[in-house]
PDB file of N, CA, C and O in Angstrom:
ATOM      1  N   UNK A   1      11.418  -0.033   8.849  1.00  0.00           N
ATOM      2  CA  UNK A   1      10.613   0.668   7.875  1.00  0.00           C
ATOM      3  C   UNK A   1       9.270   1.100   8.468  1.00  0.00           C
ATOM      4  O   UNK A   1       8.748   2.168   8.150  1.00  0.00           O
ATOM      5  N   UNK A   2       8.729   0.252   9.331  1.00  0.00           N
ATOM      6  CA  UNK A   2       7.421   0.576   9.913  1.00  0.00           C
ATOM      7  C   UNK A   2       7.465   1.923  10.624  1.00  0.00           C
ATOM      8  O   UNK A   2       6.586   2.766  10.441  1.00  0.00           O
ATOM      9  N   UNK A   3       8.500   2.114  11.436  1.00  0.00           N
ATOM     10  CA  UNK A   3       8.604   3.368  12.188  1.00  0.00           C
ATOM     11  C   UNK A   3       8.772   4.576  11.273  1.00  0.00           C
ATOM     12  O   UNK A   3       8.270   5.659  11.573  1.00  0.00           O
ATOM     13  N   UNK A   4       9.472   4.392  10.166  1.00  0.00           N
ATOM     14  CA  UNK A   4       9.704   5.502   9.246  1.00  0.00           C
ATOM     15  C   UNK A   4       8.457   5.925   8.485  1.00  0.00           C
ATOM     16  O   UNK A   4       8.249   7.114   8.241  1.00  0.00           O
ATOM     17  N   UNK A   5       7.621   4.949   8.106  1.00  0.00           N
ATOM     18  CA  UNK A   5       6.549   5.239   7.180  1.00  0.00           C
ATOM     19  C   UNK A   5       5.123   5.129   7.715  1.00  0.00           C
ATOM     20  O   UNK A   5       4.185   5.518   7.019  1.00  0.00           O
ATOM     21  N   UNK A   6       4.936   4.621   8.907  1.00  0.00           N
ATOM     22  CA  UNK A   6       3.560   4.416   9.380  1.00  0.00           C
ATOM     23  C   UNK A   6       2.761   5.712   9.439  1.00  0.00           C
ATOM     24  O   UNK A   6       1.579   5.720   9.096  1.00  0.00           O
ATOM     25  N   UNK A   7       3.375   6.794   9.860  1.00  0.00           N
ATOM     26  CA  UNK A   7       2.652   8.069   9.947  1.00  0.00           C
ATOM     27  C   UNK A   7       2.272   8.585   8.562  1.00  0.00           C
ATOM     28  O   UNK A   7       1.184   9.128   8.372  1.00  0.00           O
ATOM     29  N   UNK A   8       3.163   8.414   7.610  1.00  0.00           N
ATOM     30  CA  UNK A   8       2.875   8.829   6.242  1.00  0.00           C
ATOM     31  C   UNK A   8       1.712   8.031   5.656  1.00  0.00           C
ATOM     32  O   UNK A   8       0.828   8.597   5.013  1.00  0.00           O
ATOM     33  N   UNK A   9       1.714   6.719   5.878  1.00  0.00           N
ATOM     34  CA  UNK A   9       0.610   5.885   5.421  1.00  0.00           C
ATOM     35  C   UNK A   9      -0.692   6.329   6.081  1.00  0.00           C
ATOM     36  O   UNK A   9      -1.718   6.454   5.413  1.00  0.00           O
ATOM     37  N   UNK A  10      -0.652   6.564   7.379  1.00  0.00           N
ATOM     38  CA  UNK A  10      -1.846   6.971   8.131  1.00  0.00           C
ATOM     39  C   UNK A  10      -2.390   8.303   7.614  1.00  0.00           C
ATOM     40  O   UNK A  10      -3.592   8.456   7.400  1.00  0.00           O
ATOM     41  N   UNK A  11      -1.487   9.259   7.418  1.00  0.00           N
ATOM     42  CA  UNK A  11      -1.905  10.576   6.939  1.00  0.00           C
ATOM     43  C   UNK A  11      -2.530  10.494   5.547  1.00  0.00           C
ATOM     44  O   UNK A  11      -3.492  11.205   5.258  1.00  0.00           O
ATOM     45  N   UNK A  12      -1.993   9.639   4.690  1.00  0.00           N
ATOM     46  CA  UNK A  12      -2.530   9.491   3.337  1.00  0.00           C
ATOM     47  C   UNK A  12      -3.862   8.759   3.324  1.00  0.00           C
ATOM     48  O   UNK A  12      -4.684   8.988   2.437  1.00  0.00           O
ATOM     49  N   UNK A  13      -4.084   7.899   4.276  1.00  0.00           N
ATOM     50  CA  UNK A  13      -5.401   7.269   4.383  1.00  0.00           C
ATOM     51  C   UNK A  13      -6.468   8.338   4.601  1.00  0.00           C
ATOM     52  O   UNK A  13      -7.581   8.235   4.087  1.00  0.00           O
ATOM     53  N   UNK A  14      -6.113   9.357   5.364  1.00  0.00           N
ATOM     54  CA  UNK A  14      -7.051  10.449   5.656  1.00  0.00           C
ATOM     55  C   UNK A  14      -7.129  11.427   4.483  1.00  0.00           C
ATOM     56  O   UNK A  14      -8.216  11.709   3.977  1.00  0.00           O
ATOM     57  N   UNK A  15      -5.980  11.942   4.054  1.00  0.00           N
ATOM     58  CA  UNK A  15      -5.994  13.026   3.065  1.00  0.00           C
ATOM     59  C   UNK A  15      -6.290  12.561   1.640  1.00  0.00           C
ATOM     60  O   UNK A  15      -6.917  13.294   0.876  1.00  0.00           O
ATOM     61  N   UNK A  16      -5.858  11.374   1.273  1.00  0.00           N
ATOM     62  CA  UNK A  16      -6.046  10.912  -0.103  1.00  0.00           C
ATOM     63  C   UNK A  16      -7.278  10.024  -0.247  1.00  0.00           C
ATOM     64  O   UNK A  16      -8.055  10.176  -1.190  1.00  0.00           O
ATOM     65  N   UNK A  17      -7.452   9.097   0.692  1.00  0.00           N
ATOM     66  CA  UNK A  17      -8.546   8.133   0.563  1.00  0.00           C
ATOM     67  C   UNK A  17      -9.796   8.508   1.354  1.00  0.00           C
ATOM     68  O   UNK A  17     -10.816   7.827   1.250  1.00  0.00           O
ATOM     69  N   UNK A  18      -9.731   9.574   2.136  1.00  0.00           N
ATOM     70  CA  UNK A  18     -10.920  10.074   2.816  1.00  0.00           C
ATOM     71  C   UNK A  18     -11.326   9.307   4.060  1.00  0.00           C
ATOM     72  O   UNK A  18     -12.479   9.391   4.484  1.00  0.00           O
ATOM     73  N   UNK A  19     -10.402   8.560   4.655  1.00  0.00           N
ATOM     74  CA  UNK A  19     -10.702   7.868   5.899  1.00  0.00           C
ATOM     75  C   UNK A  19     -10.834   8.895   7.022  1.00  0.00           C
ATOM     76  O   UNK A  19     -10.230   9.966   6.969  1.00  0.00           O
ATOM     77  N   UNK A  20     -11.620   8.561   8.027  1.00  0.00           N
ATOM     78  CA  UNK A  20     -11.656   9.404   9.226  1.00  0.00           C
ATOM     79  C   UNK A  20     -10.377   9.124  10.016  1.00  0.00           C
ATOM     80  O   UNK A  20      -9.679   8.145   9.754  1.00  0.00           O
ATOM     81  N   UNK A  21     -10.080   9.981  10.972  1.00  0.00           N
ATOM     82  CA  UNK A  21      -8.896   9.764  11.803  1.00  0.00           C
ATOM     83  C   UNK A  21      -8.980   8.416  12.517  1.00  0.00           C
ATOM     84  O   UNK A  21      -7.987   7.694  12.611  1.00  0.00           O
ATOM     85  N   UNK A  22     -10.160   8.086  13.016  1.00  0.00           N
ATOM     86  CA  UNK A  22     -10.358   6.817  13.724  1.00  0.00           C
ATOM     87  C   UNK A  22     -10.153   5.629  12.794  1.00  0.00           C
ATOM     88  O   UNK A  22      -9.481   4.666  13.162  1.00  0.00           O
ATOM     89  N   UNK A  23     -10.723   5.686  11.593  1.00  0.00           N
ATOM     90  CA  UNK A  23     -10.562   4.598  10.622  1.00  0.00           C
ATOM     91  C   UNK A  23      -9.091   4.414  10.242  1.00  0.00           C
ATOM     92  O   UNK A  23      -8.604   3.289  10.133  1.00  0.00           O
ATOM     93  N   UNK A  24      -8.398   5.525  10.045  1.00  0.00           N
ATOM     94  CA  UNK A  24      -6.978   5.457   9.689  1.00  0.00           C
ATOM     95  C   UNK A  24      -6.167   4.836  10.825  1.00  0.00           C
ATOM     96  O   UNK A  24      -5.306   3.989  10.590  1.00  0.00           O
ATOM     97  N   UNK A  25      -6.445   5.261  12.054  1.00  0.00           N
ATOM     98  CA  UNK A  25      -5.729   4.703  13.210  1.00  0.00           C
ATOM     99  C   UNK A  25      -5.987   3.205  13.357  1.00  0.00           C
ATOM    100  O   UNK A  25      -5.064   2.439  13.636  1.00  0.00           O
ATOM    101  N   UNK A  26      -7.232   2.791  13.173  1.00  0.00           N
ATOM    102  CA  UNK A  26      -7.571   1.370  13.277  1.00  0.00           C
ATOM    103  C   UNK A  26      -6.897   0.553  12.185  1.00  0.00           C
ATOM    104  O   UNK A  26      -6.429  -0.559  12.431  1.00  0.00           O
ATOM    105  N   UNK A  27      -6.849   1.104  10.987  1.00  0.00           N
ATOM    106  CA  UNK A  27      -6.215   0.405   9.867  1.00  0.00           C
ATOM    107  C   UNK A  27      -4.731   0.209  10.136  1.00  0.00           C
ATOM    108  O   UNK A  27      -4.205  -0.889   9.956  1.00  0.00           O
ATOM    109  N   UNK A  28      -4.063   1.255  10.560  1.00  0.00           N
ATOM    110  CA  UNK A  28      -2.623   1.160  10.841  1.00  0.00           C
ATOM    111  C   UNK A  28      -2.363   0.207  11.999  1.00  0.00           C
ATOM    112  O   UNK A  28      -1.406  -0.566  11.970  1.00  0.00           O
ATOM    113  N   UNK A  29      -3.216   0.262  13.020  1.00  0.00           N
ATOM    114  CA  UNK A  29      -3.044  -0.630  14.173  1.00  0.00           C
ATOM    115  C   UNK A  29      -3.184  -2.092  13.755  1.00  0.00           C
ATOM    116  O   UNK A  29      -2.407  -2.934  14.204  1.00  0.00           O
ATOM    117  N   UNK A  30      -4.156  -2.408  12.906  1.00  0.00           N
ATOM    118  CA  UNK A  30      -4.336  -3.799  12.487  1.00  0.00           C
ATOM    119  C   UNK A  30      -3.338  -4.210  11.413  1.00  0.00           C
ATOM    120  O   UNK A  30      -3.129  -5.403  11.193  1.00  0.00           O
ATOM    121  N   UNK A  31      -2.718  -3.242  10.738  1.00  0.00           N
ATOM    122  CA  UNK A  31      -1.727  -3.561   9.703  1.00  0.00           C
ATOM    123  C   UNK A  31      -0.386  -3.998  10.295  1.00  0.00           C
ATOM    124  O   UNK A  31       0.328  -4.794   9.686  1.00  0.00           O
ATOM    125  N   UNK A  32      -0.044  -3.490  11.464  1.00  0.00           N
ATOM    126  CA  UNK A  32       1.273  -3.789  12.033  1.00  0.00           C
ATOM    127  C   UNK A  32       1.510  -5.284  12.243  1.00  0.00           C
ATOM    128  O   UNK A  32       2.573  -5.769  11.857  1.00  0.00           O
ATOM    129  N   UNK A  33       0.573  -6.049  12.839  1.00  0.00           N
ATOM    130  CA  UNK A  33       0.820  -7.483  12.981  1.00  0.00           C
ATOM    131  C   UNK A  33       0.910  -8.206  11.628  1.00  0.00           C
ATOM    132  O   UNK A  33       1.682  -9.153  11.480  1.00  0.00           O
ATOM    133  N   UNK A  34       0.132  -7.763  10.658  1.00  0.00           N
ATOM    134  CA  UNK A  34       0.222  -8.351   9.313  1.00  0.00           C
ATOM    135  C   UNK A  34       1.598  -8.104   8.720  1.00  0.00           C
ATOM    136  O   UNK A  34       2.200  -8.997   8.125  1.00  0.00           O
ATOM    137  N   UNK A  35       2.085  -6.889   8.887  1.00  0.00           N
ATOM    138  CA  UNK A  35       3.412  -6.517   8.397  1.00  0.00           C
ATOM    139  C   UNK A  35       4.484  -7.408   9.037  1.00  0.00           C
ATOM    140  O   UNK A  35       5.351  -7.944   8.348  1.00  0.00           O
ATOM    141  N   UNK A  36       4.412  -7.555  10.339  1.00  0.00           N
ATOM    142  CA  UNK A  36       5.393  -8.390  11.043  1.00  0.00           C
ATOM    143  C   UNK A  36       5.338  -9.838  10.559  1.00  0.00           C
ATOM    144  O   UNK A  36       6.374 -10.493  10.437  1.00  0.00           O
ATOM    145  N   UNK A  37       4.138 -10.337  10.284  1.00  0.00           N
ATOM    146  CA  UNK A  37       3.987 -11.708   9.803  1.00  0.00           C
ATOM    147  C   UNK A  37       4.616 -11.863   8.418  1.00  0.00           C
ATOM    148  O   UNK A  37       5.336 -12.828   8.161  1.00  0.00           O
ATOM    149  N   UNK A  38       4.342 -10.918   7.539  1.00  0.00           N
ATOM    150  CA  UNK A  38       4.909 -10.966   6.192  1.00  0.00           C
ATOM    151  C   UNK A  38       6.438 -10.907   6.264  1.00  0.00           C
ATOM    152  O   UNK A  38       7.126 -11.691   5.610  1.00  0.00           O
ATOM    153  N   UNK A  39       6.950  -9.996   7.040  1.00  0.00           N
ATOM    154  CA  UNK A  39       8.409  -9.837   7.175  1.00  0.00           C
ATOM    155  C   UNK A  39       9.033 -11.095   7.772  1.00  0.00           C
ATOM    156  O   UNK A  39      10.112 -11.519   7.356  1.00  0.00           O
ATOM    157  N   UNK A  40       8.352 -11.685   8.741  1.00  0.00           N
ATOM    158  CA  UNK A  40       8.869 -12.886   9.395  1.00  0.00           C
ATOM    159  C   UNK A  40       8.971 -14.087   8.469  1.00  0.00           C
ATOM    160  O   UNK A  40       9.743 -15.008   8.734  1.00  0.00           O
ATOM    161  N   UNK A  41       8.199 -14.087   7.382  1.00  0.00           N
ATOM    162  CA  UNK A  41       8.213 -15.205   6.445  1.00  0.00           C
ATOM    163  C   UNK A  41       9.169 -14.999   5.269  1.00  0.00           C
ATOM    164  O   UNK A  41       9.286 -15.869   4.407  1.00  0.00           O
ATOM    165  N   UNK A  42       9.848 -13.859   5.232  1.00  0.00           N
ATOM    166  CA  UNK A  42      10.787 -13.604   4.147  1.00  0.00           C
ATOM    167  C   UNK A  42      12.053 -14.443   4.298  1.00  0.00           C
ATOM    168  O   UNK A  42      12.511 -14.682   5.416  1.00  0.00           O
ATOM    169  N   UNK A  43      12.614 -14.885   3.191  1.00  0.00           N
ATOM    170  CA  UNK A  43      13.888 -15.607   3.277  1.00  0.00           C
ATOM    171  C   UNK A  43      15.022 -14.635   3.610  1.00  0.00           C
ATOM    172  O   UNK A  43      14.866 -13.420   3.490  1.00  0.00           O
ATOM    173  N   UNK A  44      16.129 -15.169   4.018  1.00  0.00           N
ATOM    174  CA  UNK A  44      17.292 -14.338   4.317  1.00  0.00           C
ATOM    175  C   UNK A  44      17.869 -13.772   3.015  1.00  0.00           C
ATOM    176  O   UNK A  44      17.974 -14.475   2.011  1.00  0.00           O
ATOM    177  N   UNK A  45      18.231 -12.516   3.052  1.00  0.00           N
ATOM    178  CA  UNK A  45      18.867 -11.870   1.927  1.00  0.00           C
ATOM    179  C   UNK A  45      20.272 -11.472   2.341  1.00  0.00           C
ATOM    180  O   UNK A  45      20.594 -11.441   3.529  1.00  0.00           O
ATOM    181  N   UNK A  46      21.104 -11.169   1.360  1.00  0.00           N
ATOM    182  CA  UNK A  46      22.430 -10.649   1.682  1.00  0.00           C
ATOM    183  C   UNK A  46      22.263  -9.277   2.333  1.00  0.00           C
ATOM    184  O   UNK A  46      21.273  -8.585   2.092  1.00  0.00           O
ATOM    185  N   UNK A  47      23.217  -8.896   3.143  1.00  0.00           N
ATOM    186  CA  UNK A  47      23.106  -7.670   3.934  1.00  0.00           C
ATOM    187  C   UNK A  47      22.829  -6.421   3.090  1.00  0.00           C
ATOM    188  O   UNK A  47      22.011  -5.591   3.485  1.00  0.00           O
ATOM    189  N   UNK A  48      23.477  -6.274   1.962  1.00  0.00           N
ATOM    190  CA  UNK A  48      23.332  -5.077   1.130  1.00  0.00           C
ATOM    191  C   UNK A  48      22.379  -5.270  -0.047  1.00  0.00           C
ATOM    192  O   UNK A  48      22.410  -4.483  -0.993  1.00  0.00           O
ATOM    193  N   UNK A  49      21.551  -6.277  -0.009  1.00  0.00           N
ATOM    194  CA  UNK A  49      20.660  -6.586  -1.127  1.00  0.00           C
ATOM    195  C   UNK A  49      19.568  -5.524  -1.261  1.00  0.00           C
ATOM    196  O   UNK A  49      18.779  -5.325  -0.337  1.00  0.00           O
ATOM    197  N   UNK A  50      19.520  -4.838  -2.413  1.00  0.00           N
ATOM    198  CA  UNK A  50      18.513  -3.793  -2.648  1.00  0.00           C
ATOM    199  C   UNK A  50      17.121  -4.388  -2.801  1.00  0.00           C
ATOM    200  O   UNK A  50      16.124  -3.735  -2.491  1.00  0.00           O
ATOM    201  N   UNK A  51      17.053  -5.602  -3.268  1.00  0.00           N
ATOM    202  CA  UNK A  51      15.772  -6.257  -3.467  1.00  0.00           C
ATOM    203  C   UNK A  51      15.011  -6.379  -2.150  1.00  0.00           C
ATOM    204  O   UNK A  51      13.784  -6.278  -2.131  1.00  0.00           O
ATOM    205  N   UNK A  52      15.726  -6.594  -1.053  1.00  0.00           N
ATOM    206  CA  UNK A  52      15.087  -6.729   0.249  1.00  0.00           C
ATOM    207  C   UNK A  52      14.336  -5.450   0.630  1.00  0.00           C
ATOM    208  O   UNK A  52      13.244  -5.513   1.194  1.00  0.00           O
ATOM    209  N   UNK A  53      14.911  -4.312   0.325  1.00  0.00           N
ATOM    210  CA  UNK A  53      14.253  -3.037   0.636  1.00  0.00           C
ATOM    211  C   UNK A  53      12.924  -2.946  -0.112  1.00  0.00           C
ATOM    212  O   UNK A  53      11.920  -2.517   0.456  1.00  0.00           O
ATOM    213  N   UNK A  54      12.916  -3.344  -1.372  1.00  0.00           N
ATOM    214  CA  UNK A  54      11.673  -3.316  -2.148  1.00  0.00           C
ATOM    215  C   UNK A  54      10.638  -4.259  -1.558  1.00  0.00           C
ATOM    216  O   UNK A  54       9.460  -3.913  -1.475  1.00  0.00           O
ATOM    217  N   UNK A  55      11.062  -5.436  -1.150  1.00  0.00           N
ATOM    218  CA  UNK A  55      10.148  -6.412  -0.560  1.00  0.00           C
ATOM    219  C   UNK A  55       9.580  -5.884   0.753  1.00  0.00           C
ATOM    220  O   UNK A  55       8.384  -6.021   1.012  1.00  0.00           O
ATOM    221  N   UNK A  56      10.414  -5.293   1.568  1.00  0.00           N
ATOM    222  CA  UNK A  56       9.972  -4.755   2.860  1.00  0.00           C
ATOM    223  C   UNK A  56       8.962  -3.628   2.649  1.00  0.00           C
ATOM    224  O   UNK A  56       7.955  -3.559   3.354  1.00  0.00           O
ATOM    225  N   UNK A  57       9.224  -2.752   1.690  1.00  0.00           N
ATOM    226  CA  UNK A  57       8.283  -1.671   1.393  1.00  0.00           C
ATOM    227  C   UNK A  57       6.969  -2.222   0.856  1.00  0.00           C
ATOM    228  O   UNK A  57       5.894  -1.744   1.218  1.00  0.00           O
ATOM    229  N   UNK A  58       7.056  -3.219   0.000  1.00  0.00           N
ATOM    230  CA  UNK A  58       5.854  -3.852  -0.540  1.00  0.00           C
ATOM    231  C   UNK A  58       5.063  -4.535   0.579  1.00  0.00           C
ATOM    232  O   UNK A  58       3.833  -4.520   0.568  1.00  0.00           O
ATOM    233  N   UNK A  59       5.760  -5.125   1.534  1.00  0.00           N
ATOM    234  CA  UNK A  59       5.102  -5.776   2.668  1.00  0.00           C
ATOM    235  C   UNK A  59       4.291  -4.766   3.472  1.00  0.00           C
ATOM    236  O   UNK A  59       3.183  -5.067   3.916  1.00  0.00           O
ATOM    237  N   UNK A  60       4.835  -3.583   3.658  1.00  0.00           N
ATOM    238  CA  UNK A  60       4.114  -2.561   4.410  1.00  0.00           C
ATOM    239  C   UNK A  60       2.875  -2.110   3.646  1.00  0.00           C
ATOM    240  O   UNK A  60       1.789  -2.009   4.215  1.00  0.00           O
ATOM    241  N   UNK A  61       3.041  -1.843   2.371  1.00  0.00           N
ATOM    242  CA  UNK A  61       1.914  -1.435   1.540  1.00  0.00           C
ATOM    243  C   UNK A  61       0.821  -2.507   1.548  1.00  0.00           C
ATOM    244  O   UNK A  61      -0.361  -2.201   1.709  1.00  0.00           O
ATOM    245  N   UNK A  62       1.230  -3.756   1.374  1.00  0.00           N
ATOM    246  CA  UNK A  62       0.272  -4.869   1.351  1.00  0.00           C
ATOM    247  C   UNK A  62      -0.456  -5.008   2.682  1.00  0.00           C
ATOM    248  O   UNK A  62      -1.669  -5.218   2.710  1.00  0.00           O
ATOM    249  N   UNK A  63       0.279  -4.892   3.781  1.00  0.00           N
ATOM    250  CA  UNK A  63      -0.327  -5.018   5.099  1.00  0.00           C
ATOM    251  C   UNK A  63      -1.391  -3.941   5.317  1.00  0.00           C
ATOM    252  O   UNK A  63      -2.448  -4.218   5.883  1.00  0.00           O
ATOM    253  N   UNK A  64      -1.117  -2.730   4.876  1.00  0.00           N
ATOM    254  CA  UNK A  64      -2.085  -1.641   5.037  1.00  0.00           C
ATOM    255  C   UNK A  64      -3.313  -1.898   4.164  1.00  0.00           C
ATOM    256  O   UNK A  64      -4.442  -1.762   4.634  1.00  0.00           O
ATOM    257  N   UNK A  65      -3.107  -2.266   2.909  1.00  0.00           N
ATOM    258  CA  UNK A  65      -4.243  -2.543   2.012  1.00  0.00           C
ATOM    259  C   UNK A  65      -5.097  -3.682   2.562  1.00  0.00           C
ATOM    260  O   UNK A  65      -6.324  -3.584   2.581  1.00  0.00           O
ATOM    261  N   UNK A  66      -4.460  -4.755   3.008  1.00  0.00           N
ATOM    262  CA  UNK A  66      -5.200  -5.901   3.531  1.00  0.00           C
ATOM    263  C   UNK A  66      -5.960  -5.574   4.810  1.00  0.00           C
ATOM    264  O   UNK A  66      -6.933  -6.248   5.147  1.00  0.00           O
ATOM    265  N   UNK A  67      -5.522  -4.549   5.518  1.00  0.00           N
ATOM    266  CA  UNK A  67      -6.156  -4.181   6.784  1.00  0.00           C
ATOM    267  C   UNK A  67      -7.275  -3.157   6.641  1.00  0.00           C
ATOM    268  O   UNK A  67      -7.950  -2.841   7.621  1.00  0.00           O
ATOM    269  N   UNK A  68      -7.477  -2.647   5.462  1.00  0.00           N
ATOM    270  CA  UNK A  68      -8.540  -1.663   5.249  1.00  0.00           C
ATOM    271  C   UNK A  68      -9.906  -2.333   5.307  1.00  0.00           C
ATOM    272  O   UNK A  68     -10.136  -3.347   4.648  1.00  0.00           O
ATOM    273  N   UNK A  69     -10.806  -1.768   6.093  1.00  0.00           N
ATOM    274  CA  UNK A  69     -12.182  -2.281   6.122  1.00  0.00           C
ATOM    275  C   UNK A  69     -12.923  -1.871   4.861  1.00  0.00           C
ATOM    276  O   UNK A  69     -13.712  -2.640   4.312  1.00  0.00           O
ATOM    277  N   UNK A  70     -12.663  -0.651   4.407  1.00  0.00           N
ATOM    278  CA  UNK A  70     -13.236  -0.219   3.132  1.00  0.00           C
ATOM    279  C   UNK A  70     -12.069   0.029   2.182  1.00  0.00           C
ATOM    280  O   UNK A  70     -11.158   0.802   2.476  1.00  0.00           O
ATOM    281  N   UNK A  71     -12.121  -0.639   1.048  1.00  0.00           N
ATOM    282  CA  UNK A  71     -11.041  -0.547   0.080  1.00  0.00           C
ATOM    283  C   UNK A  71     -11.408   0.478  -0.989  1.00  0.00           C
ATOM    284  O   UNK A  71     -12.574   0.595  -1.365  1.00  0.00           O
ATOM    285  N   UNK A  72     -10.415   1.220  -1.479  1.00  0.00           N
ATOM    286  CA  UNK A  72     -10.710   2.193  -2.529  1.00  0.00           C
ATOM    287  C   UNK A  72     -11.110   1.484  -3.819  1.00  0.00           C
ATOM    288  O   UNK A  72     -10.632   0.388  -4.115  1.00  0.00           O
ATOM    289  N   UNK A  73     -11.983   2.119  -4.570  1.00  0.00           N
ATOM    290  CA  UNK A  73     -12.382   1.543  -5.850  1.00  0.00           C
ATOM    291  C   UNK A  73     -11.652   2.279  -6.962  1.00  0.00           C
ATOM    292  O   UNK A  73     -11.511   3.502  -6.936  1.00  0.00           O
ATOM    293  N   UNK A  74     -11.201   1.523  -7.917  1.00  0.00           N
ATOM    294  CA  UNK A  74     -10.492   2.086  -9.056  1.00  0.00           C
ATOM    295  C   UNK A  74     -11.173   1.564 -10.316  1.00  0.00           C
ATOM    296  O   UNK A  74     -11.249   0.355 -10.534  1.00  0.00           O
ATOM    297  N   UNK A  75     -11.651   2.456 -11.118  1.00  0.00           N
ATOM    298  CA  UNK A  75     -12.299   2.071 -12.379  1.00  0.00           C
ATOM    299  C   UNK A  75     -11.394   2.500 -13.516  1.00  0.00           C
ATOM    300  O   UNK A  75     -11.075   3.679 -13.671  1.00  0.00           O
ATOM    301  N   UNK A  76     -10.988   1.524 -14.306  1.00  0.00           N
ATOM    302  CA  UNK A  76     -10.140   1.810 -15.462  1.00  0.00           C
ATOM    303  C   UNK A  76     -10.825   1.268 -16.698  1.00  0.00           C
ATOM    304  O   UNK A  76     -11.259   0.116 -16.728  1.00  0.00           O
ATOM    305  N   UNK A  77     -10.918   2.100 -17.712  1.00  0.00           N
ATOM    306  CA  UNK A  77     -11.544   1.678 -18.957  1.00  0.00           C
ATOM    307  C   UNK A  77     -10.516   1.252 -19.988  1.00  0.00           C
ATOM    308  O   UNK A  77     -10.780   0.368 -20.803  1.00  0.00           O
ATOM    309  N   UNK A  78      -9.355   1.868 -19.957  1.00  0.00           N
ATOM    310  CA  UNK A  78      -8.357   1.599 -20.982  1.00  0.00           C
ATOM    311  C   UNK A  78      -7.013   1.251 -20.362  1.00  0.00           C
ATOM    312  O   UNK A  78      -6.540   1.935 -19.455  1.00  0.00           O
ATOM    313  N   UNK A  79      -6.415   0.205 -20.849  1.00  0.00           N
ATOM    314  CA  UNK A  79      -5.030  -0.120 -20.515  1.00  0.00           C
ATOM    315  C   UNK A  79      -4.343  -0.558 -21.799  1.00  0.00           C
ATOM    316  O   UNK A  79      -4.989  -1.070 -22.713  1.00  0.00           O
ATOM    317  N   UNK A  80      -3.063  -0.362 -21.865  1.00  0.00           N
ATOM    318  CA  UNK A  80      -2.311  -0.812 -23.038  1.00  0.00           C
ATOM    319  C   UNK A  80      -2.334  -2.328 -23.128  1.00  0.00           C
ATOM    320  O   UNK A  80      -2.415  -2.891 -24.220  1.00  0.00           O
ATOM    321  N   UNK A  81      -2.263  -2.989 -21.976  1.00  0.00           N
ATOM    322  CA  UNK A  81      -2.245  -4.452 -21.964  1.00  0.00           C
ATOM    323  C   UNK A  81      -3.543  -5.060 -22.485  1.00  0.00           C
ATOM    324  O   UNK A  81      -3.536  -6.155 -23.046  1.00  0.00           O
ATOM    325  N   UNK A  82      -4.658  -4.350 -22.301  1.00  0.00           N
ATOM    326  CA  UNK A  82      -5.933  -4.881 -22.778  1.00  0.00           C
ATOM    327  C   UNK A  82      -6.247  -4.441 -24.205  1.00  0.00           C
ATOM    328  O   UNK A  82      -7.340  -4.701 -24.708  1.00  0.00           O
ATOM    329  N   UNK A  83      -5.299  -3.779 -24.856  1.00  0.00           N
ATOM    330  CA  UNK A  83      -5.484  -3.366 -26.236  1.00  0.00           C
ATOM    331  C   UNK A  83      -5.985  -1.947 -26.408  1.00  0.00           C
ATOM    332  O   UNK A  83      -6.288  -1.524 -27.524  1.00  0.00           O
ATOM    333  N   UNK A  84      -6.075  -1.207 -25.311  1.00  0.00           N
ATOM    334  CA  UNK A  84      -6.521   0.176 -25.398  1.00  0.00           C
ATOM    335  C   UNK A  84      -5.508   1.060 -26.091  1.00  0.00           C
ATOM    336  O   UNK A  84      -4.330   0.713 -26.180  1.00  0.00           O
ATOM    337  N   UNK A  85      -5.955   2.188 -26.577  1.00  0.00           N
ATOM    338  CA  UNK A  85      -5.059   3.124 -27.262  1.00  0.00           C
ATOM    339  C   UNK A  85      -4.168   3.883 -26.278  1.00  0.00           C
ATOM    340  O   UNK A  85      -3.122   4.411 -26.657  1.00  0.00           O
ATOM    341  N   UNK A  86      -4.584   3.932 -25.033  1.00  0.00           N
ATOM    342  CA  UNK A  86      -3.800   4.589 -23.999  1.00  0.00           C
ATOM    343  C   UNK A  86      -4.161   3.970 -22.654  1.00  0.00           C
ATOM    344  O   UNK A  86      -5.110   3.193 -22.554  1.00  0.00           O
ATOM    345  N   UNK A  87      -3.408   4.317 -21.636  1.00  0.00           N
ATOM    346  CA  UNK A  87      -3.669   3.838 -20.284  1.00  0.00           C
ATOM    347  C   UNK A  87      -4.292   4.990 -19.502  1.00  0.00           C
ATOM    348  O   UNK A  87      -3.721   6.079 -19.442  1.00  0.00           O
ATOM    349  N   UNK A  88      -5.448   4.760 -18.909  1.00  0.00           N
ATOM    350  CA  UNK A  88      -6.119   5.844 -18.191  1.00  0.00           C
ATOM    351  C   UNK A  88      -5.788   5.858 -16.700  1.00  0.00           C
ATOM    352  O   UNK A  88      -6.483   6.516 -15.925  1.00  0.00           O
ATOM    353  N   UNK A  89      -4.759   5.158 -16.292  1.00  0.00           N
ATOM    354  CA  UNK A  89      -4.347   5.158 -14.888  1.00  0.00           C
ATOM    355  C   UNK A  89      -3.866   6.561 -14.517  1.00  0.00           C
ATOM    356  O   UNK A  89      -2.873   7.047 -15.060  1.00  0.00           O
ATOM    357  N   UNK A  90      -4.552   7.187 -13.618  1.00  0.00           N
ATOM    358  CA  UNK A  90      -4.176   8.530 -13.197  1.00  0.00           C
ATOM    359  C   UNK A  90      -4.616   9.615 -14.161  1.00  0.00           C
ATOM    360  O   UNK A  90      -4.311  10.789 -13.953  1.00  0.00           O
ATOM    361  N   UNK A  91      -5.321   9.241 -15.202  1.00  0.00           N
ATOM    362  CA  UNK A  91      -5.769  10.194 -16.226  1.00  0.00           C
ATOM    363  C   UNK A  91      -7.027  10.894 -15.759  1.00  0.00           C
ATOM    364  O   UNK A  91      -7.968  10.247 -15.300  1.00  0.00           O
ATOM    365  N   UNK A  92      -7.052  12.197 -15.871  1.00  0.00           N
ATOM    366  CA  UNK A  92      -8.241  12.965 -15.512  1.00  0.00           C
ATOM    367  C   UNK A  92      -8.652  13.804 -16.713  1.00  0.00           C
ATOM    368  O   UNK A  92      -7.928  14.705 -17.138  1.00  0.00           O
ATOM    369  N   UNK A  93      -9.809  13.498 -17.244  1.00  0.00           N
ATOM    370  CA  UNK A  93     -10.312  14.224 -18.410  1.00  0.00           C
ATOM    371  C   UNK A  93     -10.789  15.609 -17.984  1.00  0.00           C
ATOM    372  O   UNK A  93     -11.478  15.752 -16.974  1.00  0.00           O
ATOM    373  N   UNK A  94     -10.424  16.616 -18.751  1.00  0.00           N
ATOM    374  CA  UNK A  94     -10.827  17.991 -18.436  1.00  0.00           C
ATOM    375  C   UNK A  94     -11.988  18.392 -19.269  1.00  0.00           C
ATOM    376  O   UNK A  94     -12.473  19.517 -19.151  1.00  0.00           O
TER     377      UNK A  94
END
């Protein structure tokens, strides 16, 4: 999975989160050992287990987030779980 998605993660660090090319490269470089550590601690799954794919993808996402020197900030005022009338995740007021 790392080989398939590392470039996509790196590109999105730049285009979506505003990292410089150097910051994105450093983040991906430091994320790889974290990813390997997370994967190495996973229990054995059956060969065709779909759950394993989700765990592996989550491991990559987690490794990248944990390796960021500057983390994105997300401000949410309303969620359904907190009793809000709507969820403002991804909501952009015009």
